[in-house]
C-alpha positions in Angstrom: 77.6 95.6 107.4 75.7 98.8 106.6 76.1 100.4 103.2 77.8 103.4 104.5 80.4 101.3 106.4 81.0 99.1 103.4 81.9 102.2 101.2 84.1 103.5 103.9 85.9 100.2 104.3 86.5 100.0 100.5 87.8 103.5 100.5 90.2 102.8 103.3 91.4 99.6 101.5 92.2 101.5 98.5 93.8 104.3 100.3 96.1 101.7 102.1 97.1 99.9 98.8 97.8 103.1 97.1 100.1 104.0 100.1 101.8 100.6 100.1 102.4 101.0 96.3 104.0 104.3 96.8 106.0 103.4 99.6 107.4 100.2 97.9 108.1 102.4 94.7 109.8 105.0 96.7 112.0 102.5 98.8 113.3 100.7 95.6 113.5 103.9 93.7 116.8 103.1 92.0 115.5 100.3 90.2 111.9 101.5 89.9 112.6 104.3 87.5 114.8 104.6 84.4 114.9 103.0 80.8 114.4 99.5 82.4 111.9 99.6 85.2 111.7 96.9 87.8 109.0 97.6 90.3 108.6 95.5 93.3 105.2 97.2 93.9 103.9 95.5 90.8 103.5 92.3 92.9 100.4 94.1 94.2 98.6 93.6 90.8 97.2 90.5 92.1 95.0 92.2 94.6 92.0 93.0 92.4 91.4 89.4 92.1 90.7 89.5 95.9 89.1 93.0 96.3 87.5 95.5 93.9 88.9 98.4 96.0 92.5 97.5 94.8 91.7 98.9 91.3 91.5 102.4 92.1 94.2 101.9 94.9 96.6 100.8 92.5 95.8 103.6 90.0 96.2 106.1 92.6 99.4 104.4 93.9 101.1 104.2 90.5 100.0 107.8 89.6 101.3 109.3 92.9 104.6 107.3 92.8 105.3 108.6 89.3 104.5 112.2 90.3 106.5 112.2 93.5 109.5 110.3 92.4 109.9 112.5 89.4 109.2 110.3 86.5 109.2 111.6 82.8 105.9 113.3 82.0 105.2 110.7 79.2 105.5 107.8 81.8 103.0 109.7 84.0 100.4 109.9 81.3 101.0 106.7 79.3 102.7 104.4 81.9 
């Protein structure tokens, strides 16, 4: 695989992981936010063991889900 294709493939993987994280968090929003948070999407945290593209994907997914679902500002920054 050429270098440009490899970078594009990693970017696409990260974007898909972020989208799945956001979708799972939004579907299960009643239990994903609040004083006690139980996020089904956290099961995706095993993915960095399989692909390095999961690290920025999980970061972006967590940040986007916190911003889109109205989490408290402290949770967005420190969560």
